[in-house]
C-alpha positions in Angstrom: 1.7 -5.3 -22.1 -0.5 -4.0 -19.3 -2.2 -6.3 -16.8 -5.7 -5.3 -18.0 -4.9 -5.8 -21.7 -3.6 -9.4 -21.0 -6.7 -10.0 -19.0 -8.9 -9.0 -21.9 -7.0 -11.1 -24.3 -7.4 -14.2 -22.1 -11.1 -13.7 -21.9 -11.5 -13.4 -25.7 -10.8 -17.1 -26.2 -12.4 -18.4 -23.0 -15.2 -21.0 -23.6 -15.1 -20.5 -27.4 -16.2 -16.9 -27.2 -19.1 -17.5 -24.8 -18.1 -14.5 -22.7 -18.4 -12.2 -25.7 -22.1 -13.0 -25.7 -22.5 -13.0 -22.0 -20.9 -9.6 -21.5 -23.2 -7.7 -23.9 -24.8 -6.4 -20.6 -23.6 -3.1 -19.3 -21.2 -4.7 -16.9 -17.9 -5.4 -18.6 -15.2 -7.7 -17.2 -12.5 -5.1 -17.6 -14.6 -2.7 -15.4 -14.7 -5.3 -12.7 -11.0 -6.0 -13.1 -10.2 -2.2 -12.8 -12.3 -2.1 -9.7 -10.4 -4.9 -8.1 -7.1 -3.1 -8.8 -8.4 0.0 -7.2 -9.6 -2.0 -4.2 -6.1 -3.3 -3.7 -4.6 0.3 -4.0 -7.2 1.8 -1.6 -6.8 -0.9 1.1 -3.0 -1.5 0.9 -1.3 -1.6 4.3 2.4 -1.0 4.7 3.7 -3.5 7.3 7.4 -2.8 7.0 9.9 -1.6 4.4 9.7 -4.8 2.4 6.0 -5.7 2.7 2.7 -4.0 1.7 -0.3 -6.3 2.2 -3.5 -6.0 0.2 -6.8 -7.8 0.4 -7.0 -11.3 -1.0 -10.7 -12.1 -0.7 -13.1 -10.1 -2.9 -16.9 -10.1 -3.4 -18.3 -8.5 -6.6 -22.0 -7.6 -6.1 -24.1 -7.6 -9.2 -27.7 -6.7 -10.1 -30.2 -9.6 -10.3 -30.1 -9.6 -14.1 -26.3 -9.4 -14.4 -25.8 -12.1 -11.7 -28.2 -14.5 -13.4 -26.4 -13.9 -16.7 -22.9 -14.4 -15.2 -23.4 -17.0 -12.4 -23.0 -20.0 -14.7 -19.5 -18.8 -15.5 -18.7 -17.6 -12.0 -16.0 -20.2 -11.5 -14.0 -19.4 -14.6 -14.5 -15.7 -14.3 -13.5 -15.8 -10.7 -10.3 -17.6 -11.6 -9.5 -15.1 -14.3 -10.1 -12.1 -12.0 -8.0 -13.7 -9.3 -5.2 -14.2 -11.8 -5.5 -10.5 -12.7 -5.2 -9.5 -9.1 -2.1 -11.7 -8.7 -0.5 -10.2 -11.8 -1.3 -6.6 -10.6 0.1 -7.3 -7.1 3.3 -8.6 -8.6 3.6 -5.5 -10.7 3.0 -3.3 -7.7 5.1 -5.4 -5.3 2.1 -6.2 -3.1 1.8 -9.3 -1.0 -1.1 -11.4 0.4 -2.0 -13.1 3.6 -3.7 -16.0 1.9 -5.0 -17.4 -1.4 -6.8 -15.0 -3.7 -10.5 -15.6 -4.2 -13.1 -13.6 -6.2 -16.8 -14.4 -5.6 -19.9 -13.1 -7.4 -23.0 -12.2 -5.3 -26.5 -10.9 -6.1 -27.5 -7.5 -4.7 -31.2 -6.7 -4.9 -30.6 -2.9 -4.6 -28.4 -2.7 -7.7 -29.7 -1.9 -11.2 -28.5 -3.6 -14.3 -25.0 -2.5 -15.2 -24.1 -1.4 -11.6 -21.8 -3.3 -9.3 -20.0 -3.0 -5.9 -16.7 -4.5 -4.8 -16.0 -5.6 -1.2 -12.7 -6.9 0.1 -11.0 -8.3 3.1 -7.6 -9.6 4.1 -7.8 -13.3 5.2 -4.9 -15.3 6.5 -4.6 -18.9 5.1 -5.7 -20.5 8.4 -8.8 -18.4 8.7 -9.8 -17.9 5.1 -13.2 -19.6 5.8 -14.0 -17.4 8.8 -15.6 -14.1 7.7 -15.0 -12.5 11.0 -11.2 -12.6 10.5 -9.0 -10.1 8.7 -9.0 -6.5 7.9 -12.0 -5.5 5.9 -12.3 -2.6 3.5 -14.1 -1.3 0.5 -17.8 -0.9 -0.2 -20.0 -2.2 2.6 -17.1 -3.1 4.9 -16.5 -0.7 7.8 -12.7 -0.4 8.5 -11.6 -2.3 11.5 -8.2 -2.7 13.3 -5.3 -3.7 11.0 -4.0 -7.3 11.3 -1.2 -7.9 13.9 2.3 -7.3 12.8 4.2 -10.4 11.5 6.8 -11.9 13.8 10.2 -10.2 13.9 9.6 -6.8 12.1 12.6 -4.5 11.8 12.9 -2.3 14.9 10.7 0.8 14.6 9.0 -0.4 11.4 5.7 1.4 10.8 2.5 -0.6 11.4 -1.0 -0.2 10.0 -3.9 1.6 11.4 -7.6 1.5 10.4 -8.0 2.5 6.8 -4.6 1.2 5.8 -2.5 4.3 6.4 1.0 3.8 7.9 1.9 5.4 11.2 4.9 7.7 10.8 5.5 9.1 14.3 8.8 7.8 15.7 9.6 5.9 12.5 13.3 6.1 11.4 14.4 7.2 8.1 12.8 9.6 5.6 9.3 9.3 4.3 9.2 9.2 0.5 6.1 10.6 -1.1 5.0 10.5 -4.7 1.9 10.4 -6.9 1.1 8.2 -9.9 -0.8 9.5 -12.9 -1.5 7.1 -15.8 1.4 4.9 -14.7 3.8 7.9 -14.5 5.4 8.5 -11.1 6.0 12.1 -9.9 8.1 12.6 -6.8 7.0 15.0 -4.1 10.2 16.6 -2.9 8.9 19.9 -1.5 6.4 21.0 1.2 3.7 21.7 -1.4 3.0 20.4 -4.9 0.5 22.2 -7.1 -1.4 20.2 -9.7 -3.1 21.9 -12.6 -3.4 22.5 -16.4 -1.1 25.5 -16.3 2.5 25.1 -17.5 3.4 26.8 -14.2 2.0 24.0 -12.1 4.4 21.7 -10.4 2.7 18.8 -12.1 0.9 19.6 -15.3 -2.3 17.6 -16.1 -3.5 17.9 -19.7 -7.2 17.5 -19.0 -9.9 20.0 -20.0 -11.7 19.3 -16.8 -8.7 20.4 -14.7 -8.3 24.1 -13.7 -5.0 25.9 -14.3 -4.2 25.7 -10.6 -6.5 22.9 -9.5 -5.3 21.6 -6.1 -2.3 21.4 -3.9 -0.8 18.5 -2.0 0.8 19.5 1.4 3.4 17.2 3.0 2.6 18.0 6.6 1.7 15.6 9.4 -0.7 14.3 8.2 -0.3 15.0 4.5 -3.3 16.8 3.0 -4.8 17.9 -0.3 -6.4 21.3 -0.7 -8.7 22.5 -3.5 -7.4 25.8 -4.9 -10.8 27.2 -6.0 -11.0 24.9 -9.1 -14.1 24.8 -11.3 -14.9 21.1 -10.9 -13.5 20.4 -7.5 -11.7 17.2 -6.2 -12.8 13.8 -5.2 -10.8 11.9 -2.6 -11.5 8.2 -2.0 -15.0 8.6 -3.5 -15.9 11.8 -1.6 -16.3 15.3 -3.1 -14.3 17.6 -0.8 -12.3 20.8 -0.7 -9.7 19.5 1.8 -8.8 15.9 2.8 -6.2 14.0 4.7 -4.2 11.6 2.4 -3.0 8.1 3.2 -0.9 5.7 1.2 -3.1 4.6 -1.7 -5.6 7.5 -1.5 -7.4 7.9 -4.8 -7.8 11.5 -6.1 -10.0 12.4 -9.1 -9.6 15.8 -10.8 -11.6 16.3 -14.0 -11.4 12.9 -15.7 -7.9 12.1 -14.3 -7.2 9.7 -11.5 -4.2 10.2 -9.2 -2.9 7.7 -6.7 -1.0 9.2 -3.7 1.8 7.0 -2.3 4.1 7.2 0.6 6.7 4.8 2.1 9.6 5.0 4.5 13.1 4.8 3.2 
């Protein structure tokens, strides 16, 4: 059973069904849960071959109406969302620098049904200091990655702003793949064409995807190039025709979301 499905089932019985009434607003808990998963993916930092660190402190900004409706249950909802992040991290083999916390905040500029997620990586000893840790996501400009843990393997790749691993001088082979709806597709050639055509390297059965929609190129750095598609591509929230990819980059083509991955070894 998927992480999101288990999360929904836990909420169904919480507080004798109170949440079923509370969440008749446009914002649904599963939407927030999905956003937290994406926040982890988009801000993952590879520290070494065995460790990929993701944020552990999250702020969910809500409109005034949604915040007032949900704030009485913020403690229980925060605990459930933190549990979901923990389950997802275990599934993806992510690790944390400190305890997982999810807070709700009111944002005056948001309309009912809209929300934003911000995140940061806080070590246990500095979890109360907002100036510490690598920040990412909405409203958090990327800053320098946290220092490497003591005793990393010689030549292990470190992080750089934005969460991408450095590859120059790193030993071994860089493995690259993409994830579509939970299915992994290895990238074992210099270029990988994605599209609706049966002749594409990876076929995407989506009416919003062109026959030859886009192409991933495994250069230094790796990039994605639109191939003159009808609907274009969105990379990490930006409409573009060409973009540099990093581990965890989120690509949207049509109504399909693709996660780009890379790791040494």
